A tleap script that builds the chain and sets N, CA, C and O, in Angstrom:
source leaprc.protein.ff14SB
mol = sequence {
  NMET THR ARG HIE ALA SER PHE SER GLN ASN
  VAL ALA THR PRO ASP PRO GLN LEU ASP ARG
  TRP LEU ARG ASN ALA VAL PHE ALA GLY LEU
  ALA LEU SER LEU LEU LEU PRO TRP ARG SER
  GLU TRP LEU GLY PHE THR PRO LEU TRP LEU
  LEU GLY MET PRO LEU SER ALA TRP TRP ALA
  LEU HIE ARG PHE ARG LEU PRO VAL ARG GLN
  GLU PRO VAL PRO ALA ARG ARG ARG ARG PRO
  GLY GLY GLN ALA ARG ARG ARG ARG LYS PRO
  LEU ALA ALA LYS ARG PHE ALA ARG ALA CALA
}
set mol.1.N position { 0.806 -1.362 0.118 }
set mol.1.CA position { 0.108 0.177 0.191 }
set mol.1.C position { 0.804 1.260 0.169 }
set mol.1.O position { 1.682 1.398 1.020 }
set mol.2.N position { 0.572 2.291 -0.819 }
set mol.2.CA position { 1.346 3.408 -0.921 }
set mol.2.C position { 1.062 4.434 0.410 }
set mol.2.O position { 0.070 4.537 1.132 }
set mol.3.N position { 2.111 5.008 0.414 }
set mol.3.CA position { 2.213 6.017 1.559 }
set mol.3.C position { 0.973 7.056 1.669 }
set mol.3.O position { 0.548 7.421 2.765 }
set mol.4.N position { 0.473 7.468 0.533 }
set mol.4.CA position { -0.624 8.264 0.244 }
set mol.4.C position { -2.015 7.607 -0.003 }
set mol.4.O position { -2.904 8.257 -0.554 }
set mol.5.N position { -2.177 6.528 0.337 }
set mol.5.CA position { -3.434 6.243 0.054 }
set mol.5.C position { -4.528 6.719 0.850 }
set mol.5.O position { -4.269 7.279 1.915 }
set mol.6.N position { -5.971 6.541 0.398 }
set mol.6.CA position { -6.889 7.241 0.884 }
set mol.6.C position { -7.256 6.314 2.139 }
set mol.6.O position { -6.905 5.164 2.404 }
set mol.7.N position { -8.119 7.254 2.845 }
set mol.7.CA position { -8.628 6.495 4.242 }
set mol.7.C position { -9.476 5.383 4.356 }
set mol.7.O position { -9.487 4.641 5.338 }
set mol.8.N position { -10.489 5.204 2.940 }
set mol.8.CA position { -11.150 4.265 2.747 }
set mol.8.C position { -10.438 2.871 2.699 }
set mol.8.O position { -10.855 1.841 3.228 }
set mol.9.N position { -9.207 3.032 1.920 }
set mol.9.CA position { -8.294 1.634 1.903 }
set mol.9.C position { -7.738 1.253 3.118 }
set mol.9.O position { -7.444 0.065 3.252 }
set mol.10.N position { -7.515 2.112 4.121 }
set mol.10.CA position { -6.910 1.664 5.492 }
set mol.10.C position { -7.970 1.035 6.354 }
set mol.10.O position { -7.578 0.635 7.451 }
set mol.11.N position { -9.130 0.889 6.086 }
set mol.11.CA position { -10.224 0.510 6.914 }
set mol.11.C position { -10.095 -0.934 7.178 }
set mol.11.O position { -9.876 -1.650 6.201 }
set mol.12.N position { -10.189 -1.453 8.291 }
set mol.12.CA position { -10.176 -2.835 8.438 }
set mol.12.C position { -11.832 -3.219 8.517 }
set mol.12.O position { -12.689 -2.386 8.815 }
set mol.13.N position { -12.094 -4.537 8.217 }
set mol.13.CA position { -13.288 -4.990 8.257 }
set mol.13.C position { -13.687 -5.031 9.812 }
set mol.13.O position { -12.804 -5.392 10.590 }
set mol.14.N position { -15.053 -4.663 10.369 }
set mol.14.CA position { -15.196 -5.067 11.541 }
set mol.14.C position { -15.337 -6.598 12.108 }
set mol.14.O position { -15.575 -7.582 11.406 }
set mol.15.N position { -15.159 -6.592 13.386 }
set mol.15.CA position { -15.365 -8.068 14.051 }
set mol.15.C position { -16.793 -8.772 13.782 }
set mol.15.O position { -17.787 -8.306 14.340 }
set mol.16.N position { -16.869 -9.572 13.174 }
set mol.16.CA position { -18.217 -10.320 12.708 }
set mol.16.C position { -18.886 -10.735 13.954 }
set mol.16.O position { -20.107 -10.811 13.813 }
set mol.17.N position { -18.443 -11.033 15.159 }
set mol.17.CA position { -19.253 -11.332 16.296 }
set mol.17.C position { -19.907 -10.298 16.652 }
set mol.17.O position { -21.137 -10.266 16.663 }
set mol.18.N position { -19.005 -9.136 17.051 }
set mol.18.CA position { -19.629 -7.708 17.525 }
set mol.18.C position { -20.576 -7.178 16.319 }
set mol.18.O position { -21.686 -6.759 16.648 }
set mol.19.N position { -20.274 -7.167 15.151 }
set mol.19.CA position { -21.165 -6.967 14.375 }
set mol.19.C position { -22.718 -7.784 14.401 }
set mol.19.O position { -23.797 -7.222 14.215 }
set mol.20.N position { -22.552 -8.987 14.631 }
set mol.20.CA position { -23.618 -9.736 14.899 }
set mol.20.C position { -24.729 -9.461 16.056 }
set mol.20.O position { -25.959 -9.490 16.059 }
set mol.21.N position { -23.668 -9.162 17.110 }
set mol.21.CA position { -24.227 -8.885 18.543 }
set mol.21.C position { -25.114 -7.451 18.382 }
set mol.21.O position { -26.205 -7.271 18.923 }
set mol.22.N position { -24.432 -6.497 17.544 }
set mol.22.CA position { -25.138 -5.271 17.721 }
set mol.22.C position { -26.329 -5.218 16.518 }
set mol.22.O position { -27.272 -4.438 16.650 }
set mol.23.N position { -26.237 -5.964 15.519 }
set mol.23.CA position { -27.450 -6.192 14.772 }
set mol.23.C position { -28.660 -6.788 15.498 }
set mol.23.O position { -29.813 -6.459 15.219 }
set mol.24.N position { -28.334 -7.702 16.465 }
set mol.24.CA position { -29.460 -8.280 17.232 }
set mol.24.C position { -29.838 -7.421 18.154 }
set mol.24.O position { -31.018 -7.331 18.492 }
set mol.25.N position { -28.775 -6.604 18.728 }
set mol.25.CA position { -29.451 -5.604 19.882 }
set mol.25.C position { -30.332 -4.744 19.225 }
set mol.25.O position { -31.427 -4.546 19.751 }
set mol.26.N position { -29.971 -4.036 17.858 }
set mol.26.CA position { -30.956 -3.085 17.403 }
set mol.26.C position { -32.232 -3.765 17.109 }
set mol.26.O position { -33.245 -3.115 17.367 }
set mol.27.N position { -32.404 -5.163 16.530 }
set mol.27.CA position { -33.737 -5.720 16.166 }
set mol.27.C position { -34.396 -5.895 17.694 }
set mol.27.O position { -35.584 -5.623 17.866 }
set mol.28.N position { -33.636 -6.320 18.685 }
set mol.28.CA position { -34.365 -6.648 20.049 }
set mol.28.C position { -34.737 -5.046 20.506 }
set mol.28.O position { -35.792 -4.968 21.135 }
set mol.29.N position { -34.150 -3.992 20.319 }
set mol.29.CA position { -34.573 -2.836 20.626 }
set mol.29.C position { -35.667 -2.242 19.734 }
set mol.29.O position { -36.413 -1.320 20.064 }
set mol.30.N position { -35.667 -2.819 18.687 }
set mol.30.CA position { -36.728 -2.209 17.695 }
set mol.30.C position { -38.008 -3.118 18.634 }
set mol.30.O position { -38.733 -2.427 19.350 }
set mol.31.N position { -38.194 -4.313 18.609 }
set mol.31.CA position { -39.068 -4.856 19.210 }
set mol.31.C position { -39.486 -4.618 20.733 }
set mol.31.O position { -40.664 -4.778 21.053 }
set mol.32.N position { -38.656 -4.287 21.549 }
set mol.32.CA position { -38.967 -3.726 22.629 }
set mol.32.C position { -39.433 -2.544 22.731 }
set mol.32.O position { -40.261 -2.339 23.619 }
set mol.33.N position { -39.043 -1.497 21.887 }
set mol.33.CA position { -39.656 -0.135 21.891 }
set mol.33.C position { -41.033 -0.092 21.266 }
set mol.33.O position { -41.663 0.963 21.350 }
set mol.34.N position { -41.550 -1.109 20.661 }
set mol.34.CA position { -42.681 -1.280 20.118 }
set mol.34.C position { -43.894 -1.550 21.315 }
set mol.34.O position { -45.034 -1.098 21.415 }
set mol.35.N position { -43.016 -2.605 22.265 }
set mol.35.CA position { -43.835 -3.133 23.397 }
set mol.35.C position { -44.033 -2.274 24.540 }
set mol.35.O position { -45.114 -2.239 25.127 }
set mol.36.N position { -42.968 -1.531 24.906 }
set mol.36.CA position { -42.744 -0.751 25.981 }
set mol.36.C position { -43.370 0.540 25.725 }
set mol.36.O position { -43.512 1.001 24.593 }
set mol.37.N position { -43.792 1.194 26.951 }
set mol.37.CA position { -44.299 2.571 26.654 }
set mol.37.C position { -43.251 3.462 26.279 }
set mol.37.O position { -42.135 3.069 26.621 }
set mol.38.N position { -43.301 4.797 25.536 }
set mol.38.CA position { -42.380 5.531 24.997 }
set mol.38.C position { -41.487 6.280 26.259 }
set mol.38.O position { -40.306 6.545 26.034 }
set mol.39.N position { -42.004 6.566 27.406 }
set mol.39.CA position { -41.423 7.023 28.563 }
set mol.39.C position { -41.464 5.975 29.781 }
set mol.39.O position { -42.487 5.370 30.099 }
set mol.40.N position { -40.247 5.839 30.408 }
set mol.40.CA position { -39.969 4.986 31.317 }
set mol.40.C position { -39.527 5.489 32.617 }
set mol.40.O position { -38.556 6.223 32.436 }
set mol.41.N position { -39.862 5.390 33.944 }
set mol.41.CA position { -39.275 5.728 35.148 }
set mol.41.C position { -37.708 5.643 35.003 }
set mol.41.O position { -37.013 6.652 35.130 }
set mol.42.N position { -37.113 4.247 34.698 }
set mol.42.CA position { -35.940 3.985 34.552 }
set mol.42.C position { -35.036 4.154 33.412 }
set mol.42.O position { -33.822 4.258 33.586 }
set mol.43.N position { -35.538 4.182 32.338 }
set mol.43.CA position { -34.904 4.543 31.002 }
set mol.43.C position { -35.224 5.707 30.727 }
set mol.43.O position { -34.284 6.154 30.070 }
set mol.44.N position { -36.171 6.646 30.862 }
set mol.44.CA position { -36.567 7.984 30.229 }
set mol.44.C position { -37.245 7.603 28.955 }
set mol.44.O position { -38.286 6.948 28.992 }
set mol.45.N position { -36.677 8.000 27.769 }
set mol.45.CA position { -37.065 7.972 26.585 }
set mol.45.C position { -36.753 6.894 25.897 }
set mol.45.O position { -35.881 7.097 25.053 }
set mol.46.N position { -37.244 5.592 25.972 }
set mol.46.CA position { -37.022 4.458 25.584 }
set mol.46.C position { -36.453 4.205 24.053 }
set mol.46.O position { -35.545 3.439 23.731 }
set mol.47.N position { -37.201 5.019 23.246 }
set mol.47.CA position { -36.402 4.772 21.788 }
set mol.47.C position { -35.098 5.285 21.696 }
set mol.47.O position { -34.357 4.883 20.799 }
set mol.48.N position { -34.759 6.046 22.439 }
set mol.48.CA position { -33.347 6.626 22.640 }
set mol.48.C position { -32.433 5.414 22.976 }
set mol.48.O position { -31.514 5.073 22.232 }
set mol.49.N position { -32.725 4.808 24.094 }
set mol.49.CA position { -31.884 3.848 24.450 }
set mol.49.C position { -32.024 2.392 23.968 }
set mol.49.O position { -31.104 1.576 24.034 }
set mol.50.N position { -33.200 2.143 23.499 }
set mol.50.CA position { -33.268 1.015 22.901 }
set mol.50.C position { -33.044 0.765 21.387 }
set mol.50.O position { -32.871 -0.355 20.907 }
set mol.51.N position { -33.064 1.813 20.750 }
set mol.51.CA position { -32.828 2.066 19.270 }
set mol.51.C position { -31.787 3.023 18.773 }
set mol.51.O position { -31.094 2.696 17.810 }
set mol.52.N position { -31.619 4.238 19.389 }
set mol.52.CA position { -30.747 5.215 19.091 }
set mol.52.C position { -29.125 4.588 19.488 }
set mol.52.O position { -28.170 4.543 18.713 }
set mol.53.N position { -29.152 4.211 20.689 }
set mol.53.CA position { -27.631 3.907 21.066 }
set mol.53.C position { -26.997 2.488 20.339 }
set mol.53.O position { -25.828 2.286 20.013 }
set mol.54.N position { -28.164 1.589 20.204 }
set mol.54.CA position { -27.409 0.511 19.326 }
set mol.54.C position { -27.174 0.909 17.876 }
set mol.54.O position { -26.143 0.539 17.316 }
set mol.55.N position { -28.111 1.669 17.222 }
set mol.55.CA position { -27.734 2.008 15.842 }
set mol.55.C position { -26.601 2.940 15.826 }
set mol.55.O position { -25.979 2.943 14.764 }
set mol.56.N position { -26.168 3.755 16.771 }
set mol.56.CA position { -25.010 4.872 16.589 }
set mol.56.C position { -23.853 3.774 16.720 }
set mol.56.O position { -22.930 3.757 15.905 }
set mol.57.N position { -23.937 2.857 17.777 }
set mol.57.CA position { -22.764 1.861 17.847 }
set mol.57.C position { -22.595 1.059 16.642 }
set mol.57.O position { -21.458 0.848 16.219 }
set mol.58.N position { -23.710 0.553 16.001 }
set mol.58.CA position { -23.355 -0.070 14.841 }
set mol.58.C position { -22.868 0.692 13.564 }
set mol.58.O position { -22.257 0.177 12.628 }
set mol.59.N position { -23.265 2.101 13.687 }
set mol.59.CA position { -22.827 2.901 12.621 }
set mol.59.C position { -21.304 3.061 12.894 }
set mol.59.O position { -20.461 2.847 12.023 }
set mol.60.N position { -21.024 3.429 14.086 }
set mol.60.CA position { -19.564 3.644 14.504 }
set mol.60.C position { -18.629 2.350 14.009 }
set mol.60.O position { -17.609 2.500 13.337 }
set mol.61.N position { -19.121 1.107 14.433 }
set mol.61.CA position { -18.541 -0.139 13.941 }
set mol.61.C position { -17.925 -0.065 12.565 }
set mol.61.O position { -16.727 -0.168 12.300 }
set mol.62.N position { -19.116 0.165 11.578 }
set mol.62.CA position { -18.581 0.228 10.350 }
set mol.62.C position { -17.886 1.519 9.952 }
set mol.62.O position { -17.741 1.636 8.735 }
set mol.63.N position { -17.466 2.423 10.631 }
set mol.63.CA position { -16.924 3.636 10.286 }
set mol.63.C position { -17.622 4.453 9.025 }
set mol.63.O position { -17.043 4.870 8.022 }
set mol.64.N position { -18.938 4.558 9.332 }
set mol.64.CA position { -19.615 5.268 8.305 }
set mol.64.C position { -19.269 6.609 8.394 }
set mol.64.O position { -18.926 6.875 9.546 }
set mol.65.N position { -19.215 7.678 7.554 }
set mol.65.CA position { -19.233 8.919 7.678 }
set mol.65.C position { -20.389 9.628 7.986 }
set mol.65.O position { -21.417 9.122 7.534 }
set mol.66.N position { -20.506 10.558 8.566 }
set mol.66.CA position { -21.863 11.670 8.536 }
set mol.66.C position { -22.092 11.864 7.271 }
set mol.66.O position { -21.142 11.883 6.488 }
set mol.67.N position { -23.476 12.058 6.804 }
set mol.67.CA position { -23.953 12.608 5.587 }
set mol.67.C position { -23.267 13.997 5.600 }
set mol.67.O position { -22.814 14.568 6.593 }
set mol.68.N position { -23.271 14.459 4.254 }
set mol.68.CA position { -22.510 15.818 3.979 }
set mol.68.C position { -23.758 16.529 3.608 }
set mol.68.O position { -24.666 15.971 2.992 }
set mol.69.N position { -23.794 17.863 4.020 }
set mol.69.CA position { -25.059 18.665 3.392 }
set mol.69.C position { -24.702 18.856 1.841 }
set mol.69.O position { -23.564 18.997 1.394 }
set mol.70.N position { -25.768 18.837 1.187 }
set mol.70.CA position { -25.474 19.198 -0.352 }
set mol.70.C position { -25.230 20.508 -0.672 }
set mol.70.O position { -24.284 20.790 -1.408 }
set mol.71.N position { -25.971 21.363 -0.209 }
set mol.71.CA position { -25.718 22.974 -0.708 }
set mol.71.C position { -25.114 23.585 0.649 }
set mol.71.O position { -25.602 23.574 1.779 }
set mol.72.N position { -24.026 24.066 0.237 }
set mol.72.CA position { -23.369 24.947 1.524 }
set mol.72.C position { -24.060 26.269 1.849 }
set mol.72.O position { -24.723 26.893 1.020 }
set mol.73.N position { -23.911 26.558 2.795 }
set mol.73.CA position { -24.644 27.909 3.137 }
set mol.73.C position { -23.647 29.014 2.707 }
set mol.73.O position { -22.449 28.902 2.967 }
set mol.74.N position { -24.124 30.023 2.085 }
set mol.74.CA position { -23.107 30.916 1.601 }
set mol.74.C position { -22.778 31.887 2.539 }
set mol.74.O position { -23.690 32.429 3.162 }
set mol.75.N position { -21.516 32.221 2.757 }
set mol.75.CA position { -20.858 33.163 3.692 }
set mol.75.C position { -21.546 34.816 3.506 }
set mol.75.O position { -21.696 35.391 2.428 }
set mol.76.N position { -21.852 35.288 4.690 }
set mol.76.CA position { -22.424 36.700 4.533 }
set mol.76.C position { -21.152 37.700 4.097 }
set mol.76.O position { -19.975 37.708 4.458 }
set mol.77.N position { -21.824 38.453 3.259 }
set mol.77.CA position { -21.040 39.453 2.583 }
set mol.77.C position { -20.901 40.691 3.370 }
set mol.77.O position { -21.965 41.127 3.808 }
set mol.78.N position { -19.752 41.411 3.673 }
set mol.78.CA position { -19.726 42.361 4.646 }
set mol.78.C position { -19.408 43.644 3.719 }
set mol.78.O position { -18.504 43.574 2.888 }
set mol.79.N position { -19.990 44.535 3.843 }
set mol.79.CA position { -20.055 45.907 3.187 }
set mol.79.C position { -18.468 46.597 3.429 }
set mol.79.O position { -17.930 46.833 4.511 }
set mol.80.N position { -17.948 46.820 2.103 }
set mol.80.CA position { -16.756 47.612 2.436 }
set mol.80.C position { -16.874 48.997 3.136 }
set mol.80.O position { -17.869 49.723 3.118 }
set mol.81.N position { -15.662 49.245 3.770 }
set mol.81.CA position { -15.476 50.123 4.676 }
set mol.81.C position { -15.414 50.016 6.138 }
set mol.81.O position { -15.602 48.911 6.648 }
set mol.82.N position { -15.196 50.939 6.794 }
set mol.82.CA position { -15.098 50.762 8.422 }
set mol.82.C position { -16.685 50.755 8.980 }
set mol.82.O position { -17.782 50.581 8.449 }
set mol.83.N position { -16.240 51.020 10.251 }
set mol.83.CA position { -17.457 50.960 11.180 }
set mol.83.C position { -18.074 52.394 11.066 }
set mol.83.O position { -17.360 53.372 10.843 }
set mol.84.N position { -19.390 52.477 11.223 }
set mol.84.CA position { -20.262 53.535 11.073 }
set mol.84.C position { -19.944 54.545 12.116 }
set mol.84.O position { -19.855 54.059 13.243 }
set mol.85.N position { -19.753 55.811 12.029 }
set mol.85.CA position { -19.592 56.805 12.866 }
set mol.85.C position { -20.802 57.647 13.320 }
set mol.85.O position { -21.695 57.879 12.505 }
set mol.86.N position { -20.875 58.128 14.612 }
set mol.86.CA position { -22.236 58.856 14.789 }
set mol.86.C position { -21.646 60.321 14.402 }
set mol.86.O position { -20.540 60.767 14.706 }
set mol.87.N position { -22.726 60.985 13.613 }
set mol.87.CA position { -22.656 62.499 13.297 }
set mol.87.C position { -22.629 63.364 14.360 }
set mol.87.O position { -23.277 63.043 15.356 }
set mol.88.N position { -21.892 64.605 14.358 }
set mol.88.CA position { -21.976 65.470 15.619 }
set mol.88.C position { -23.287 66.238 15.307 }
set mol.88.O position { -23.550 66.610 14.164 }
set mol.89.N position { -24.124 66.468 16.401 }
set mol.89.CA position { -25.461 67.329 16.516 }
set mol.89.C position { -24.888 68.602 16.096 }
set mol.89.O position { -23.873 69.107 16.577 }
set mol.90.N position { -25.718 69.155 15.027 }
set mol.90.CA position { -25.344 70.517 14.706 }
set mol.90.C position { -25.617 71.421 15.871 }
set mol.90.O position { -26.562 71.177 16.621 }
set mol.91.N position { -24.811 72.482 16.060 }
set mol.91.CA position { -25.061 73.506 16.915 }
set mol.91.C position { -26.526 74.204 16.709 }
set mol.91.O position { -26.799 74.486 15.543 }
set mol.92.N position { -27.300 74.452 17.506 }
set mol.92.CA position { -28.639 74.910 17.359 }
set mol.92.C position { -28.423 76.687 17.177 }
set mol.92.O position { -27.810 77.423 17.950 }
set mol.93.N position { -29.015 77.005 16.121 }
set mol.93.CA position { -28.683 78.447 15.711 }
set mol.93.C position { -29.510 79.218 16.963 }
set mol.93.O position { -30.560 78.794 17.446 }
set mol.94.N position { -28.814 80.431 17.376 }
set mol.94.CA position { -29.432 81.192 18.590 }
set mol.94.C position { -30.810 81.793 17.847 }
set mol.94.O position { -30.682 82.376 16.771 }
set mol.95.N position { -31.793 81.673 18.302 }
set mol.95.CA position { -32.969 82.442 17.806 }
set mol.95.C position { -33.031 83.879 18.180 }
set mol.95.O position { -33.386 84.614 17.258 }
set mol.96.N position { -32.818 84.343 19.101 }
set mol.96.CA position { -32.685 85.946 19.538 }
set mol.96.C position { -31.379 86.202 19.475 }
set mol.96.O position { -30.626 85.339 19.927 }
set mol.97.N position { -30.802 87.443 18.902 }
set mol.97.CA position { -29.719 88.056 19.361 }
set mol.97.C position { -29.834 88.812 20.657 }
set mol.97.O position { -30.895 89.399 20.872 }
set mol.98.N position { -28.946 88.861 21.474 }
set mol.98.CA position { -28.742 89.197 22.791 }
set mol.98.C position { -28.952 90.861 22.607 }
set mol.98.O position { -28.292 91.366 21.700 }
set mol.99.N position { -29.755 91.684 23.340 }
set mol.99.CA position { -29.812 92.866 23.397 }
set mol.99.C position { -28.360 93.389 24.075 }
set mol.99.O position { -27.876 92.793 25.038 }
set mol.100.N position { -27.716 94.574 23.465 }
set mol.100.CA position { -26.660 94.740 24.058 }
set mol.100.C position { -26.595 95.905 25.206 }
set mol.100.O position { -25.550 96.103 25.826 }
savepdb mol mol.pdb
quit
């Protein structure tokens, strides 16, 4: 293998026993989340612990990358120039001249 090989070529295959165990845990969690109530005193939100956590572990075992957003958000453009400055208030013209 060359020194500059891509990351995907260096990835080893996952352990088959762990893969089978996690797959069974996902299917058992699916069955239990359909049978148990969605909120539990002991577990809290049951689909998170019975489905979400085994699925994320299975995802990490296979080293899947997170999905990439298709359309990047455009960067905000800044106006040229510096910070805005306050204008000095014009001096009020004297209404009446003082008598001498």
